[in-house]
N, C-alpha and C positions, 0 to 999 in steps of 0.2 A: 741381125737385126737391123730394121730398117730406118729411115732416119724420124718419122715418126714415130715409132715406137721407141726409140731414146729422148727424143722431146718430151712424150708423156711422162715415160719414167723421168725424167728431170724436170719435169714440172712436179711429179709427187712428193720427188723427195724434197724439194723448196717449199713444198704447200705442209708436209709436216712437221721440219721447222721451222716457219712461219706462223702454224697451227699453235704450235708450243710456246713458240718467246712473246707472239701476240696475246697468249693466257696470261703468262709471266706477266707478262708487262702492266699488266690490269693494277700488280701492286704498287704501281707508281703513277699510274691514272685514273684507277677509279675511284670515284667521292667516296669517302666514308672509311672508315676501319673495317667494318663489316666485309664494304664489298672487294676491300684488298686483300685480306682471310680468303673471303669465296675464291677470287680467283688466284689466288698461291695454292689452294686445294687443287682445284680442278685443274690447275696448269700441271701440277704436280704428279694428279692421277693419272691423267692423258698421256705424259709421259712416263709414266711407270705399266701403263695400261699394251702404250702403243712398243717397249721394249719389248714386253713380256710374252705377249700375243700376237703385235701387227707388223716387228720387223719379221723378213722375208728369210734371216739367217738363224731366225731363234730357233731354239728345242722345241721352245710350246708355242710354237706360230699357228694359228687360227686358218681354216682352210673354208671358202664354200660360205655358206650362208652365215655363219658365226663370224667369218671376216668380215661380210657386210655388213654386219652388225656393229661389230666394233671400228668399221671404218665409219660408218652413218653417227653412229654416238660421237667421237671424234671430231668427226668438221661440225656436226651439228654442233657442239659445245664452242666448236672455234666460230660457227657465224654467230653466233647468239652473243660472244664472247665481242668479234669485232663490230655487231653493231651498236652493242652496249657502250663501247669502250672510242670507236671512231666513226660513229656516227652509220648512219644510211649509203651514203655513196661508198663508200669503203666496207661496208661489210654485203652491199648489194656486190661488189666486184669482186669480193672474197668468196663470196660462194656462187659466183656463176663460172668464176675457176673451180672450183670445189668439183661442183655438180657434172661441170664439162669433163675431166680431168676423170672421172669417178666412172662414167660412161664409158671412156672414151680405155680405161681400165679393162673393162670388162668385155667391150665389143673385140676390142685386141688380143685378148687372152693374155694381158699381164700380169696377174694375180700370178707370187709366188719369185716376182723378182724384187 
């Protein structure tokens, strides 16, 4: 495995953790009780879906188009959440990192790692 592949996989892992924690942070940072509850629900939903269907070592891991759709859903929730919670600068940086990492994951054929 090349250094680039290791870096892409490490960034992917960090994105998974940051996405979950970022969404759950909405419980503290969001304005209004409804927003806090929504961030809690979405954060927990993302964690459960990713653990069950997105984790490479899961017995029920998705592959192919289903995996891509799951990734798009999870990271779209993260992008929207980061824009709402942390503003345009942090949301934009997060979105760029997600897009670049997803592209590299598929170009380098790292799905399933």
